[in-house]
C-alpha positions as CSV (number, residue, x, y, z in Angstrom):
1,M,142.0,23.5,-12.4
2,K,138.9,24.0,-10.4
3,L,139.0,27.7,-11.9
4,S,139.3,26.3,-15.3
5,K,136.3,24.1,-14.5
6,L,134.3,26.8,-12.8
7,F,135.0,28.8,-16.2
8,L,133.9,26.4,-18.5
9,S,130.6,25.7,-16.5
10,M,129.8,29.6,-16.7
11,L,130.8,29.3,-20.2
12,F,128.3,26.3,-20.7
13,A,125.8,28.1,-19.0
14,L,126.0,31.3,-21.0
15,L,125.9,29.4,-24.2
16,C,122.8,27.3,-23.4
17,M,120.6,30.1,-21.0
18,D,118.0,29.5,-23.8
19,S,117.9,25.7,-23.4
20,L,113.9,25.8,-23.3
21,A,114.1,27.8,-26.9
22,Q,112.6,26.2,-30.1
23,N,113.7,27.5,-33.2
24,V,112.8,24.6,-35.4
25,V,109.6,22.3,-35.5
26,P,110.6,19.2,-33.3
27,T,111.2,15.9,-34.9
28,I,108.3,14.3,-33.1
29,S,104.6,15.5,-32.6
30,D,103.5,13.5,-29.8
31,P,103.2,16.0,-27.0
32,Q,103.6,14.0,-24.1
33,A,106.7,12.0,-25.7
34,L,108.1,15.7,-26.3
35,E,107.7,16.7,-22.6
36,V,109.2,13.6,-21.6
37,L,112.6,14.4,-23.9
38,E,112.3,17.8,-22.6
39,K,112.6,16.6,-18.9
40,K,115.4,14.3,-19.6
41,K,117.4,17.4,-21.7
42,E,117.0,19.4,-18.2
43,Q,118.2,16.7,-16.2
44,T,121.6,16.3,-18.9
45,F,121.8,20.1,-18.7
46,Q,122.0,19.6,-14.6
47,K,124.6,16.9,-15.0
48,L,126.5,19.0,-17.4
49,F,127.4,21.8,-14.6
50,K,129.0,19.0,-12.2
51,D,131.0,17.4,-15.3
52,P,131.2,20.3,-18.3
53,T,133.8,18.7,-20.1
54,N,132.0,15.0,-20.4
55,L,131.6,14.7,-24.0
56,S,129.1,11.9,-23.5
57,L,127.1,14.1,-21.7
58,L,127.7,16.8,-24.2
59,F,126.4,14.6,-27.0
60,E,123.6,13.7,-25.2
61,Y,122.6,17.3,-24.7
62,A,123.1,18.4,-28.2
63,N,121.1,15.3,-29.7
64,L,118.5,16.3,-27.2
65,S,118.1,19.6,-28.3
66,I,118.1,18.7,-32.0
67,V,115.0,16.3,-31.6
68,V,113.1,19.0,-29.1
69,G,114.1,21.7,-32.0
70,D,116.4,23.8,-30.2
71,L,118.8,23.9,-33.0
72,E,120.7,26.8,-31.2
73,G,121.0,24.8,-28.3
74,A,122.8,22.1,-30.0
75,I,125.0,24.7,-31.8
76,G,126.1,25.9,-28.5
77,V,127.2,22.6,-27.5
78,F,129.3,21.7,-30.0
79,E,131.0,24.9,-30.4
80,Q,131.9,24.4,-26.8
81,M,133.2,21.0,-27.4
82,L,135.5,22.5,-30.6
83,I,137.0,24.9,-27.3
84,Y,138.1,21.4,-25.9
85,D,139.2,20.2,-28.7
86,S,139.5,22.1,-32.2
87,E,140.2,19.1,-34.6
88,L,136.5,17.2,-34.1
89,P,135.9,16.4,-37.8
90,R,132.7,15.5,-36.9
91,I,131.5,18.0,-34.6
92,R,132.4,20.5,-37.6
93,L,130.2,18.2,-39.7
94,E,127.7,18.8,-36.8
95,L,127.9,22.3,-37.1
96,G,127.5,23.0,-40.6
97,V,124.6,21.0,-40.9
98,L,123.1,22.8,-38.0
99,Y,123.7,26.3,-39.4
100,F,122.5,24.9,-42.6
101,R,119.1,24.0,-41.3
102,L,118.8,27.7,-39.5
103,G,119.6,29.4,-42.8
104,A,123.2,30.9,-41.9
105,F,124.9,29.7,-44.8
106,A,128.1,31.7,-44.5
107,L,129.0,29.7,-41.1
108,A,127.5,26.4,-42.8
109,N,130.1,26.9,-45.6
110,N,133.1,27.7,-43.4
111,Y,132.2,24.5,-40.9
112,L,131.9,21.9,-43.8
113,K,134.9,23.1,-45.7
114,S,136.8,22.7,-42.4
115,V,135.7,19.0,-42.4
116,K,138.0,18.2,-45.9
117,E,140.8,19.4,-43.9
118,F,140.6,16.1,-42.0
119,N,140.9,14.0,-45.0
120,P,137.1,12.1,-44.0
121,P,135.8,9.1,-45.3
122,P,134.2,9.2,-48.9
123,E,131.0,8.5,-47.5
124,V,131.5,11.8,-45.3
125,E,133.1,13.8,-48.0
126,A,130.2,13.3,-50.2
127,K,127.8,14.7,-47.9
128,V,129.9,17.6,-47.3
129,D,129.8,18.0,-51.2
130,Q,125.8,17.4,-51.1
131,F,125.2,20.2,-48.6
132,L,128.2,22.8,-49.9
133,E,125.9,22.7,-53.4
134,A,122.6,23.0,-51.6
135,I,124.0,26.1,-50.2
136,V,125.4,27.6,-53.4
137,S,121.6,26.6,-54.7
138,A,120.4,28.4,-51.8
139,E,122.1,31.4,-52.1
140,E,121.2,32.1,-55.7
141,P,118.9,35.3,-55.8
142,F,116.6,33.7,-57.9
143,Q,114.4,30.6,-56.5
144,W,111.9,29.0,-59.0
145,Q,109.6,26.0,-58.7
146,Q,107.6,24.1,-61.5
147,N,104.1,22.3,-61.1
148,L,102.7,20.1,-63.6
149,S,99.2,18.4,-62.8
150,I,96.8,16.5,-64.5
151,G,93.6,14.6,-63.6
152,F,90.2,14.4,-63.8
153,K,86.9,15.7,-62.3
154,R,83.3,14.1,-62.2
155,T,80.6,17.0,-61.6
156,T,77.2,16.9,-61.0
157,N,76.3,20.1,-62.9
158,G,78.6,19.9,-65.8
159,N,76.3,22.1,-67.9
160,S,76.0,25.1,-65.7
161,G,72.1,23.8,-65.4
162,I,69.5,25.8,-63.2
163,N,68.9,24.5,-59.7
164,A,64.9,25.7,-60.0
165,D,61.6,24.2,-61.7
166,F,60.2,27.9,-62.4
167,I,61.4,30.9,-63.5
168,E,59.2,34.2,-62.3
169,I,59.5,36.7,-64.7
170,G,57.1,40.0,-63.6
171,D,53.7,38.2,-62.5
172,F,54.3,34.9,-65.0
173,L,55.9,31.6,-64.0
174,L,57.7,29.9,-66.9
175,E,58.7,26.4,-66.3
176,V,62.4,25.4,-67.0
177,D,63.3,22.9,-69.4
178,Q,64.5,19.7,-68.5
179,E,67.4,20.2,-70.7
180,S,68.4,23.4,-68.8
181,K,68.7,21.7,-65.3
182,R,71.5,20.3,-64.3
183,Q,73.2,17.6,-65.7
184,S,76.2,15.6,-64.8
185,D,79.6,15.4,-67.1
186,R,83.5,14.8,-66.2
187,S,86.1,16.7,-67.4
188,S,89.8,16.6,-67.8
189,L,91.5,19.2,-65.6
190,Y,95.3,20.7,-66.8
191,N,97.5,22.8,-64.6
192,Y,101.2,24.5,-65.0
193,S,102.4,26.7,-62.6
194,L,105.7,28.7,-61.9
195,S,106.8,30.2,-58.8
196,I,109.8,32.2,-58.5
197,D,111.3,34.0,-55.1
198,Q,113.7,37.0,-55.6
199,D,115.9,37.7,-52.5
200,L,116.9,41.0,-52.6
201,N,119.9,40.9,-50.7
202,H,118.3,43.0,-47.8
203,P,119.2,43.1,-44.3
204,R,115.9,42.1,-43.2
205,G,115.2,39.4,-46.0
206,D,112.8,41.5,-48.0
207,N,112.0,39.6,-51.0
208,I,109.8,39.6,-54.4
209,Q,107.2,36.8,-55.4
210,Y,106.8,36.2,-58.9
211,F,104.0,33.3,-60.1
212,F,102.3,32.5,-63.2
213,S,99.7,29.5,-63.9
214,Y,97.6,28.3,-66.7
215,G,94.4,25.9,-65.9
216,A,92.2,24.1,-68.3
217,D,88.7,22.3,-67.4
218,R,87.8,20.6,-70.6
219,F,84.4,18.9,-70.5
220,D,83.6,15.6,-72.3
221,T,80.1,16.1,-73.2
222,Y,79.1,20.0,-72.4
223,T,82.0,21.3,-74.4
224,Q,80.5,24.6,-74.5
225,F,81.6,25.2,-70.7
226,D,85.4,24.4,-71.2
227,V,87.0,26.7,-69.2
228,Q,91.0,28.0,-69.3
229,S,92.5,30.8,-67.1
230,N,95.7,32.4,-66.9
231,V,96.7,34.2,-63.7
232,I,100.0,36.4,-63.4
233,S,100.8,37.8,-60.0
234,V,103.6,40.0,-58.2
235,R,104.1,40.4,-54.6
236,R,106.5,42.6,-52.9
237,N,107.5,41.2,-48.9
238,F,108.7,44.1,-46.7
239,N,109.7,42.7,-43.3
240,L,109.4,45.6,-40.7
241,D,110.4,46.4,-37.5
242,E,108.0,45.2,-34.6
243,N,107.4,48.6,-33.4
244,F,106.4,50.0,-37.2
245,F,102.7,49.8,-36.1
246,S,102.8,49.4,-32.5
247,F,99.0,49.2,-32.2
248,F,99.0,45.7,-33.8
249,N,101.8,44.8,-31.2
250,L,103.0,42.2,-34.1
251,E,106.1,39.7,-33.6
252,D,107.5,39.7,-37.5
253,P,105.1,41.9,-39.4
254,V,105.0,42.0,-42.8
255,F,103.9,44.5,-45.6
256,A,103.2,43.3,-49.0
257,P,101.9,45.0,-51.8
258,N,100.7,43.0,-54.8
259,I,99.2,42.9,-57.9
260,N,97.1,40.1,-59.6
261,L,96.1,39.7,-62.8
262,L,93.4,37.1,-64.1
263,R,92.3,36.3,-68.3
264,V,89.1,33.6,-68.3
265,V,88.2,32.0,-71.6
266,L,85.1,30.1,-71.9
267,N,84.8,27.4,-74.9
268,R,87.9,29.5,-76.6
269,Q,86.2,32.9,-76.3
270,E,87.7,35.3,-73.4
271,I,84.9,36.2,-71.0
272,L,86.6,38.4,-68.3
273,R,89.8,40.2,-67.4
274,S,90.8,41.1,-64.1
275,G,93.4,43.4,-62.5
276,R,93.6,43.5,-58.6
277,I,95.9,45.4,-56.5
278,S,96.3,44.5,-52.5
279,L,98.0,45.9,-49.7
280,D,98.4,43.2,-47.2
281,Y,99.9,43.3,-43.3
282,S,100.5,40.3,-41.5
283,G,102.6,38.9,-38.7
284,Q,102.4,37.1,-35.0
285,L,100.3,38.3,-32.4
286,D,100.9,37.6,-28.5
287,N,98.4,34.8,-28.5
288,G,100.3,32.8,-30.6
289,S,98.3,33.1,-33.5
290,S,99.0,34.4,-37.1
291,M,96.9,37.6,-38.4
292,L,96.3,38.9,-41.9
293,F,94.9,41.7,-42.9
294,S,93.9,43.0,-46.5
295,Y,92.6,46.0,-48.6
296,Y,91.9,45.0,-52.1
297,R,90.7,46.7,-55.3
298,D,89.7,44.5,-58.4
299,E,88.9,45.9,-61.6
300,K,86.5,43.6,-63.9
301,I,86.0,43.9,-67.4
302,F,83.9,41.4,-69.5
303,R,83.7,41.1,-72.7
304,S,79.9,40.5,-73.3
305,G,77.4,42.0,-70.7
306,R,79.5,45.3,-70.3
307,Q,76.8,46.7,-68.0
308,K,78.6,44.2,-65.3
309,N,82.3,46.4,-65.7
310,G,83.1,47.5,-62.7
311,R,85.5,47.8,-59.5
312,I,85.6,45.9,-56.1
313,N,86.7,47.9,-53.1
314,G,87.2,45.2,-50.1
315,I,89.0,44.4,-46.8
316,S,89.5,41.0,-45.0
317,F,90.6,40.0,-41.9
318,G,91.8,36.6,-40.8
319,Q,93.4,34.9,-38.0
320,S,95.3,31.1,-37.9
321,Y,95.9,29.0,-35.1
322,V,98.2,26.0,-34.4
323,W,97.2,23.0,-32.6
324,S,100.0,21.9,-31.0
325,G,98.9,17.9,-30.3
326,P,97.6,16.8,-33.9
327,Q,100.0,19.7,-35.4
328,A,96.9,21.1,-36.8
329,L,96.4,24.7,-38.2
330,Y,92.6,26.2,-38.4
331,G,91.4,29.7,-38.6
332,Y,89.0,32.3,-39.7
333,K,88.6,35.0,-42.5
334,I,85.7,37.8,-42.4
335,I,85.5,39.4,-45.8
336,L,83.6,42.8,-46.4
337,E,83.1,43.8,-50.4
338,N,81.5,46.6,-52.6
339,Y,81.0,46.2,-56.0
340,R,80.2,49.1,-58.1
341,A,79.6,48.4,-62.0
342,N,78.2,50.6,-65.3
343,T,74.6,50.1,-64.2
344,D,73.2,50.6,-60.6
345,Y,71.0,47.0,-60.3
346,E,74.8,45.0,-60.7
347,F,75.9,47.0,-57.2
348,Y,76.1,45.0,-54.8
349,E,77.5,44.6,-51.2
350,N,78.9,41.2,-50.2
351,Y,79.7,39.6,-46.6
352,G,81.8,36.6,-46.6
353,L,83.1,34.4,-43.8
354,E,85.4,31.0,-44.2
355,F,87.0,28.5,-41.7
356,S,89.5,26.4,-42.3
357,Y,91.4,23.4,-41.0
358,S,94.2,21.4,-41.9
359,Q,96.4,18.7,-40.4
360,P,98.8,15.9,-41.5
361,L,97.8,12.2,-41.4
362,G,99.6,9.0,-41.2
363,E,101.4,7.9,-44.6
364,N,102.4,11.0,-45.8
365,W,98.5,12.2,-46.3
366,Q,98.0,15.7,-45.4
367,F,94.2,17.1,-45.1
368,S,92.5,20.2,-45.2
369,S,89.1,21.5,-45.5
370,K,87.3,24.9,-46.0
371,Y,84.0,26.2,-45.7
372,S,82.8,29.6,-46.8
373,Y,79.9,31.6,-46.7
374,Q,78.9,34.8,-49.1
375,D,75.9,37.0,-49.0
376,K,75.4,39.7,-51.7
377,S,72.7,42.0,-51.8
378,H,72.0,44.1,-54.7
379,D,71.0,48.1,-54.4
380,K,68.4,47.9,-57.1
381,N,66.0,45.7,-58.8
382,Y,66.9,43.9,-61.5
383,P,64.8,44.4,-64.8
384,L,61.8,42.0,-65.3
385,F,63.0,39.8,-62.2
386,G,62.7,42.2,-59.6
387,A,65.0,42.1,-56.0
388,R,68.1,40.1,-56.2
389,H,69.4,38.7,-53.1
390,D,72.1,35.6,-53.5
391,Q,73.7,33.2,-50.7
392,M,76.6,30.8,-51.6
393,E,77.9,28.2,-49.8
394,S,80.7,25.6,-50.5
395,L,82.6,23.2,-48.3
396,R,85.9,21.7,-50.0
397,F,87.9,19.1,-48.6
398,N,91.5,17.8,-49.8
399,M,93.8,14.7,-49.2
400,L,97.3,15.1,-50.5
401,K,99.6,12.5,-50.5
402,S,103.9,13.0,-50.9
403,I,104.8,9.9,-53.3
404,G,108.6,10.4,-53.2
405,A,110.4,13.8,-53.7
406,C,108.8,14.7,-56.7
407,W,105.1,13.3,-57.2
408,S,102.2,13.9,-55.3
409,L,98.6,12.9,-55.3
410,N,95.7,15.2,-54.8
411,L,92.2,14.2,-54.2
412,G,89.5,17.1,-54.0
413,L,85.7,17.0,-52.9
414,I,83.7,20.3,-53.2
415,F,80.0,21.1,-52.5
416,N,78.5,24.6,-53.8
417,D,75.2,25.6,-53.1
418,S,74.1,29.2,-54.9
419,R,70.6,30.2,-53.8
420,S,68.8,33.3,-55.2
421,T,65.8,35.2,-55.1
422,I,66.0,35.2,-58.8
423,S,65.6,31.7,-59.8
424,I,68.0,32.0,-62.9
425,Y,71.0,32.1,-60.7
426,K,70.5,29.4,-58.5
427,R,72.7,26.7,-58.9
428,R,74.0,23.6,-57.1
429,A,77.0,21.2,-57.8
430,N,79.1,18.5,-56.3
431,N,82.6,18.1,-57.5
432,F,85.1,15.3,-57.0
433,S,88.6,15.6,-58.5
434,A,92.1,13.5,-58.7
435,Q,95.2,14.9,-60.0
436,I,98.8,14.0,-59.8
437,N,101.6,16.6,-59.4
438,Y,104.8,16.7,-60.7
439,Q,107.6,19.4,-59.5
440,C,111.2,18.2,-59.8
441,F,111.8,20.0,-63.1
442,K,115.4,21.0,-63.9
């Protein structure tokens, strides 16, 4: 008897060696409450060394493990309980659900189906069938999601008016007509998007992501500035070994080439086509932050003003961090770009910087914000206007609220300010928008 207890204690210790592990986000966000539960979990763990067959203690330890995000620790306990008694349908159900949450669908399927062998109550059998259907859906090679949104936008610059009183041409100052200055307007917003994720059944979990979107911004008064856009993109994710690029020292590195096609229509006339190819490399750094390095090349074709046709070569580097207290995400991105067009005065270098912050709020609200700054210096003087140097700033705020499983509300506020040494390129606009989103298409 003593030997069997010793064996079970050793087995329990082996199963729970990673008792401090966290493989999903904890169900509570308060760091102090989480610390209290971690201590309670450790105390329960110590008690189990003395009494490893105590089912009440095993249940308590497993439930604490689930709350703090250690699903693997809970699985170890439940599987140990099946060693004591193989006919525990409740434990088999718990194991099926936990393996499902971890994405181990084959094991989840086996445990869930075994529950039916014990003639469970109708409500339990319905829950089992629900998870089995979810497994079938999750194992489909193509997962897709559609999103449809409609809303309105109020802008202080609906006519894309100039933010200047005079335009300087050579040595002459021309007064800007009042009708050419910014005027407010209201517009209707329509957006549709389709996202498809193709599982390639690769040992490392590689996949391909397809994306299509259509957007329209239709003004009440200045209909000549109605805009429509189409985006098509394809992204191939290669999950690499951690030592593939050892000098980055990343965890879970991903290399992702992708192509992005854009078409813009202004007042029913196509004005721009763009094709962008980028190479992204991302992963987790030792300090817990996420890193993204990207090189891209963007070919632009303008239907009018063909002297602007050209290509952008650019690189960007960014990091994002998790602030565990408020469960917030914050980060930055640095952008360096070079544009070469058909005429040398359209050549420019662009230096950009972005800061972002987001966090969940009460009542199912999600707050996000982003500040961006760009500095463009053109290589040659513009004909008649002289040297061109642009500085652009934008500040965005969004509040997203989930309304049930299918609906959400998105409120947005944007401040844009474009400054330039050439007055006709000075623009300023503030936008407020509200959109309702629906995403439960069958």
